[in-house]
N, C-alpha and C positions, 0 to 999 in steps of 0.2 A: 680147465680147458686152456689151450694155447692157440693164439691167433697171431698171424703175421698180417699187418695192415699197411697198405701203400696209398699215400696221397701225394700228388706231385705239384700241387698249386696251393695258393693261399686259401681259396674257397674250400678245397678238399681238406685242408688242415682244420678249418673251422668246423665243417660238418663231421670230420673224423673225431675231433675232440668231444663233440656233443654225443656222438655215437658211443664213444669209449666210456663216457660218464654213465650212460644208461646201461651199458654192458656190465660195468662194475657194480651198479646197484643190484642187478639181477644175479651176478656171479662175482662176489667180492674176491674170490681167489683166482680170478682170471689172470693169465699172463699174456702180455701184449708187446710185440716187438715190430718195428717197421720203419717206413720212410714217411716223413711229414714235416711238421714245423713246431714252433714253440708251443702252440695251443695243445697239440696232441701230446707233446712231452709233459706239459703241466698236468694233463689229464691222466697220465700214468703210462704212456707208451715209451718203451726204450727205443729212442730214435737213433737209427743207424746212419741215415743220410738226410740232410735238410733239403726241403724243396727248392731253396734258393739256388742249389747247384744243379737243378734238373730242368729249369724253365727255359726251353728253347722254342721260340715262336716263329712260325712261317716256314714255308718249304725251303727257301734258300738257307735260312738260319739252321734248320735241322740238318741239312746236307753238310753245311760247314762244320757242324759240331758232331758229325756222325761217329768219329772215333771215341769221343767222350761218352756218347749215348750207348755205344756197344760195350764199352768198359763197364758202364753202370748196369747194364742188363746182365752181364756176366757175373759181376760182384753180387747183384741182387739174388740171382739163382743160387749161388754158393751159400749166401747167408741164410736163405730160406731153408735150403737142404740141411744146413747145420742146426738150425733152430727146431726143425721137425714139428711144424704146427699141426693142430687138428684141422684147421681150415685156413684158407687165404682170403682176406677181405680186401677187395680192390675198390677204390673210390675214384670214379671218373677217370681223367688222365689217360685216355684210350691208347694213344700212340705207344706208350710204354706198357700199360697194364694189360692190354690184350695180348701182347707178346708173352708177358709173364703168365697169363692165364693159360695160354696154349701149352707152354712148357710145364706148368704145374699139373695140368690135367694128364699130361704124358707120364708124370711121376706118380700118378694115382692119388693126387691131393684133391680135397674138396675145394671148389672155387665159388666164392660168393661175391657178387658185384653190387655195390651200393652206389646209386646215381649213374644211370645208364649213359654211355656215350651217345651223342646226338646223331645217331645214324639216320634219323628221319630227315636231317638236313643235308648230309652228304655221306658218302662211303657206305651206302646201304648194303653193299656186297659183304660187309663185315658180319652181318647178322647170321649168316649160315655157320660161320666158324664160332661165333659167340654162342650159339645154341649148343654146339658140340663141346665147348670148353668150360661153360659156366653152368654150375649146378643150380644156383638161385640168383635171379636178377631182380633187383628192387629199383623201382623208378619213382621220380619225385614230381613229374609234370603230369597233370590230369589226362592229357590226350595220349600219353605214351602207352598206357595199358592197352587201349583199343588199337593203337598202331601195331604193336607186336602181335596181338591176338588176331586181328583181322587180316593183316598183310602177311604175317609169318607163322601163324598158328602156334604161337609161343605164349604160354601162360607166364606172365611176370607179375610181381606184387607191387601195387601202388601203395606207398606208405605215407603219402602226404609230402609237403615241402618243408624241409627243416628250418628255413629262414623265418617262417611265420612266428614260431614260438620264440626264437632268438630275438627278433626285433620287437615283438610285443612286450618283451620283458625289460627293454631298455628304458630307464626312468626318463620322464619328460625333462627333468632338471639335471640330467647326467653331466657331471663336471668335466671341463676341459682344463688341461694343464697350462695352456697358453692364455694370457689375459687379452681379451678382445675389446676393442673400443665399443662403449655402450651406445654410441650414436651412429654406428655403421651396421647395416644388415650384413649378414654373412653369405658368401657364395662359396660353396665347396668345390674343390678341384680334386677329382679322383683319376689320376693318370695311369693307373694300373699297378701291377706288382712286378712285372718283368722289366729289367733294365732296358731292353730293346724298345718296348712299347712306351716306356716313360720318356725316353729320349726323342721318340717320334712325336709325342703329343704334348708333353708338358710345356715345352717352349712356346707352342702356339697358344695354349691355354693361358700362360702367364701374360702374353701380350694383350689378351682380352682385358686384363685388369686395368690397363691404362685408360680404357673407355668408360670405366665405372669408378671414378675417384671417390664417390660417396659410399662405396661398399668395401667390406673387408674380405679379401680372398684368403682362403685357408687350404693349403695342400695337405692331403692325407698321405703321409709317407708309407711306403710298403714295408711290412715287417722284415722282409728279407733283404732290404737295401740299407746301407750305412748312411748316417747323416752327412758325411763328407761328399757322398755322391750328389746330394741335392744342393749343397752350399753354393756352388758356382752358378747353378741354374736360378736360384731364388734371390741372390744378393742384389741384383739390379732393381728389384721391384719393391717399392716402399710400402704399398698397401697389401702385401702378401705375407702371411705367416704360415706356420706348418704345425702339424701334430703327428704323433706316432702312436699306434695302437689305440686310437681314440676316434676312429672313423664314424662309429655309430653315435657317439656323443656329438660329433661335429654335425652329422646329418640332422640330429634333433634340433639344432640351432640354425639351420641353413634355410635361406629363402629360395635358393635355386642351386643347381649343381651342373658342372660339366663332367661327364662320366665316361670312362673308357668302356667299350662294349665288353660284356661278360656278366658275371654274377652281380657285379656292383650296380648294374642298371636295375636289376630286380630289387636289390637292397634299398636303393634310393627311392624307388617307387613305393615300397612297403613302408618307408618312412614318410611317404606322401610329399616328397620334395620335388618340385618341378625340375626337369632335367633335360639336357641335350646329350644324346648318345654320340660318342666320338670313336671313330676307328680310322687308323692309318697304319699300313704296314709297308714293307718293301714293295716296289712296283711289280716285281716278278711274282712274289707270293700272292699279291692281290689279284693279278691277272689269272693265275692258276685257280685260285679259290673261286673267283667269279664264274668260272666255267664249270666248276664242280658242285657248288652249293645249290641246293634245290629249294630253299625257302625264300619267302618274300621279304623277311626282315632279319636283322642281325641281333636285335635286342630281344631278350627273353620276355620283357614286358609286352612288346607287340606280338611276339609269337604266341604267347599264352592267351592273350585277348583276341588274337586273330584280326587285328586292325592296327592302324597307325595311331598309337596313343602318344608316344614320345618321338620327337624328331630325331632322325638318324643322319649324321653327317659322315659320309664314308669317303675315304681316300682323297681324291682331288677336291671334293666338296668340303673337306675339313680344313677350312681356312679361318684365320682370325676374324676376318670380316663377316663370314657366315655365322660364326659363333656369337659375335657381338649382336647380330641381327636377331638370332633365335633367342638369345638370353634377354634381350630387350623386350621381345614379345612375351616371354614368360613372366617378366617382372611388371609389365604395364598393361596387359590385356585382361580385364576382369572376366570376360566371357571364356577366354582360353583357360584361365585359372579354374573357373567353376567346372568346366567340362573335364579338365584333367583330374580334379579331385573326385569327381563322380566315377571316372574310369578307375582310379586308384582304389576306391572303395569296392568296386566290383572285383578287381584283381585280388584284393585281400580276402574277400568272401570266398572266392573260387579256390584259392590255395589253402585257406584255413579249414575247409570242409574235410580235408584228408586226415586231420588230427595231428598228434604229436609224432612227427616223422622219425625223430631219433629213437624214441621209445618203441615205436612200431618196428623199426628196422632191427633194433637190438633183440626184440622178441623173436623175429623171424630168424635171425642168425642163431640164437641159442636153441631154437626148435628145429634147426636144420639137421 
């Protein structure tokens, strides 16, 4: 079998790589070509374009980069047509992948979507076209199956959440390449994977380190960004170091974390690390999003638990002063720490109930 697989972000690269490993176990002769990152390439995908060249965040940023996006779409369609896959596997990344899905269906291709776009949060009108263009939809959040069935009369497959198995397998003593001071507890800084979001949030996060001289702050560098990009940002801060491709080992050793909204908030919670969720975009993009998004929270942790488990500092509330206050609360309030760990246990139990998501998804794909 031949599959063309598209992931446009770091999280999609991770989930895509684990899916590919399971597909190869079930079908050792499988051929895979597509868009993704280093992890998918290591798993055996012939990567045509790296996700670092695809990540445009926010309404204004997308408009500014529209010519590049249109060129990418055109190139992708031609590459898929030349490869002639038995099916197309799309992983999240809806702005791009839903356009490819529509085109592929018009060409008579089978379209499989793994990790649904979060249409329950905004752009619900996408669902009508999604039903027309997607042959099989696989979801990873427990409430999504009922959402699509009850609201849209669409039977989708809930396969479990892929992060649970990944994180449970990380050893407690996972090594870090950087030598950390033994007398300083670690605070992780996860500023995101896109250059735009890193530049918005990391400078604010770094300033927080000045208020905690007894702690070692460690930045998790994005796989798609070069070391040189971080050098000027990090050099003024004496109690800040960095790691690359070791985010999970870092979280295993962390007492708390400042985390950019997105998949990383859920990863941090599954490692049971107290966290502050951080979001800041361009003002125009934020004002547009605020009027369109229908959910109460921006963090997956809070959305899945349907309550405020982790603090969210959004846009104008994301200040160094507020981060210092929230981080101090997490580090010094025993009652807060106890309740947070209880909520994290419930979150893990809820997501683990779905089983091995990557293996379940691979079986669904090969049986399609």
